[in-house]
Structure formats: structure tokens, C-alpha cells
N, C-alpha and C positions, 0 to 999 in steps of 0.2 A: 838654865833654867833647867827643868823638865816637862817637855808638854805633848798629851799623843796627839798621833799624828794618824786623821781617820779614812782613804779615800773607801767610794763607795761606783758601785756599776764597772763600768769600763778603764774607770778609772787605778782598777788598781793592780791592770800593768804598769804601776809610778815605781810602787813599790819594792824596795827589795824582792828577790826572790819567797822567799825563804821566810815570808808578811803575809804573803798576798794573797794568801784561802783565811784567815782572821784578819785584814783589809783595815789592819792600825797594827804601831808601831812606838813605845818610847821616845822622843827626842828631845832632842839635847838642841836650844835654841841660845841665842843671846837674848838677852830682857830689848835691849833694844829692839831685836831687829820687829821689822814687822809682817802682818800675815805673807802680802807680795815676798820678800825678801828670806820664809819660812816654808816657798811651793820653787823658789828661782830653783830649787836646784835637783827641782823635780821631772825636772822640763815639761811637761803637759803646759799641750796650744791653751793661753791664756780661751777662747770661747770654750775649752769644757768647763769651766772651771764656772757654773752656774750657776751652784750650792752651798752657799758658804759659810755656815754653823761657827763663832764660838759657842763653849754651852748649849749649845741645842739655845741659841743666839741666831739668828739673818742678818752679816753685814754687807753690804749692798755692795759695789762695785766700787765707785769711788771713795770710799772708806778705807779698801783693801790696801796702799799705799801710806797707809798713818797709820792704819790696828799693830797695836802691841800688844800680846800677852801674856801671863800671869804665871807664877809659875803654878802645876796643874791643870793649866785648862786644859782640854777637852776640841779642837781643832779636826771638822768633818765637811769633809768636798764632796759632794756628788757634779759630774757633767749633766748636760740636756737627759727630759728621761722625755719618747714619746709616747703616746697611751690613749686610752677612749675610753 
């Protein structure tokens, strides 16, 4: 099945170079794949996966190893961001 995979801020460096500027890419994944399975090949440190959203809905860390996606879903991830 196909999803849209988006990485923001410093995480864009983990995307293939040809899509880093637009910060997203189509991704073919197994229907059985969890969020954790989907992000594993990108080798991002787990502590950087701060805000994980599926179709704009926050997925807490304890659900990421079991949460599955559906055709057309958008998986978006932000690192921790400091500010004031």
C-alpha cells in the first residue's frame, strides 16, 4: 500500500537527497507494517521522533510499535524543537 511520509526540521536529512527540499515522499509499505517498522530503515535516533502524527492525529510513543496505517495515510514526524 502507499502512504505519504513527511519529515520536518532537522529530520529531513534522513530522507533521500532528491526529496529533502520538499520534506516528503511517497512510500510503499506493507499493510502489516507498524509506524516503528516504517521508520526503522531511515535510521533516525528514537529520541528525535518527538511528534508523530498520522493524518494530523498524534500517536503516543507507546502505540508506535503496534499502530498500523491504511492506504493513503500521511505519516508526519517532527523532532523536539526548542523555543520561547
